[in-house]
C-alpha positions as CSV (number, residue, x, y, z in Angstrom):
1,M,-1.7,8.4,-19.1
2,P,-2.7,5.7,-16.8
3,T,-2.3,6.3,-13.1
4,P,0.7,5.3,-11.3
5,V,0.5,2.8,-8.7
6,F,2.7,2.8,-5.9
7,L,3.4,-0.1,-3.7
8,G,4.5,0.2,-0.3
9,E,7.8,-2.1,0.7
10,F,6.3,-4.3,2.6
11,E,3.1,-5.0,0.2
12,Q,5.6,-5.5,-2.6
13,L,7.5,-8.2,-0.2
14,V,4.4,-9.9,0.8
15,L,2.9,-10.2,-2.9
16,L,6.2,-11.3,-4.0
17,A,6.7,-13.7,-1.2
18,L,3.3,-14.7,-1.8
19,L,3.5,-15.9,-5.4
20,Q,6.6,-17.9,-5.0
21,V,5.0,-19.9,-1.8
22,T,1.8,-20.4,-3.9
23,E,3.9,-21.3,-7.0
24,E,6.0,-24.0,-4.8
25,L,2.9,-25.3,-3.4
26,R,0.4,-25.3,-6.5
27,R,-2.3,-23.9,-4.3
28,E,-3.3,-21.0,-2.5
29,T,-0.8,-20.4,0.4
30,P,-1.4,-20.5,4.2
31,V,-0.5,-17.5,6.1
32,R,2.3,-19.6,8.3
33,A,4.3,-20.6,5.2
34,L,4.1,-17.0,3.8
35,R,5.4,-15.5,6.9
36,E,8.4,-18.1,6.9
37,R,9.1,-17.1,3.5
38,L,8.7,-13.3,4.2
39,E,11.0,-13.5,7.2
40,E,13.7,-15.9,5.0
41,L,13.9,-13.4,2.4
42,A,13.6,-10.4,4.1
43,G,15.9,-11.1,6.9
44,R,13.7,-9.8,9.5
45,K,11.0,-10.9,12.0
46,V,7.6,-10.4,10.4
47,S,4.7,-10.1,13.2
48,R,1.1,-11.9,12.6
49,G,-0.5,-8.5,13.0
50,A,1.4,-6.7,10.7
51,L,1.1,-9.6,8.3
52,Y,-2.4,-10.1,8.6
53,R,-3.0,-6.1,8.3
54,T,-1.3,-6.0,5.1
55,L,-3.1,-8.9,3.8
56,D,-6.4,-7.3,4.8
57,R,-5.2,-4.1,2.8
58,L,-4.3,-5.8,-0.2
59,E,-7.4,-7.9,-0.3
60,D,-9.3,-4.2,0.2
61,K,-7.6,-3.2,-3.1
62,S,-8.1,-6.6,-4.6
63,W,-5.0,-7.8,-5.1
64,V,-5.1,-10.8,-3.1
65,G,-8.0,-13.3,-2.5
66,W,-8.5,-15.8,0.3
67,S,-10.3,-19.1,1.1
68,I,-11.2,-20.8,4.0
69,D,-9.3,-24.3,4.5
70,A,-12.4,-26.3,5.6
71,D,-10.3,-29.3,6.2
72,D,-7.6,-27.7,8.4
73,V,-9.8,-26.3,11.3
74,P,-7.9,-26.2,14.6
75,E,-9.6,-28.3,17.6
76,R,-10.8,-26.7,20.5
77,G,-13.2,-24.3,18.9
78,G,-10.7,-22.7,16.6
79,H,-11.2,-20.6,13.5
80,P,-10.7,-22.1,9.9
81,R,-7.4,-21.1,8.5
82,R,-7.2,-18.6,5.7
83,R,-5.4,-19.5,2.7
84,F,-4.2,-16.5,0.1
85,A,-3.3,-15.9,-3.5
86,V,-2.5,-13.5,-5.6
87,T,-5.5,-12.1,-7.7
88,P,-4.9,-10.9,-11.6
89,D,-5.2,-7.3,-10.1
90,G,-2.2,-7.8,-7.8
91,I,-0.1,-9.4,-10.7
92,A,-0.9,-6.5,-12.7
93,V,-0.1,-4.2,-9.8
94,L,3.4,-5.6,-9.5
95,R,4.2,-5.6,-13.3
96,A,3.2,-2.0,-13.0
97,S,5.6,-1.7,-10.0
98,R,8.4,-3.5,-11.7
99,K,8.1,-1.0,-14.7
100,T,8.3,1.9,-12.8
101,L,11.3,0.8,-10.7
102,R,13.3,-0.4,-13.6
103,G,12.8,2.9,-15.3
104,L,13.9,4.4,-11.8
105,W,17.0,2.2,-11.7
106,S,18.2,2.6,-15.3
107,G,21.2,4.8,-15.9
108,L,22.5,4.5,-12.1
109,K,24.5,1.4,-12.7
110,E,27.7,3.4,-12.1
111,V,26.6,5.2,-9.0
112,L,25.5,2.1,-7.5
113,R,28.1,0.0,-7.9
């Protein structure tokens, strides 16, 4: 039996929002667009620090990847901006999480009306 994978709530929100924004833009997602989508969908403020920590954690797990946007370097010595995308491993973990959650939700329709 495969080892179950458990996503934290915010990790799952980040992965799902990243997929949505990436699909809309048809390219890797800048962090600003991701943060705006998260705030819109979750209905709460998302700090840059929390978002970057989560993206770094997801990258450590190989669930997201990033590239440098060489054409989008801020003036005055700023750092190049990173653009993120969900990896195939990230897609797989979302599918596994969805399957687990569907199993847990099944049979509770009456209770949760």
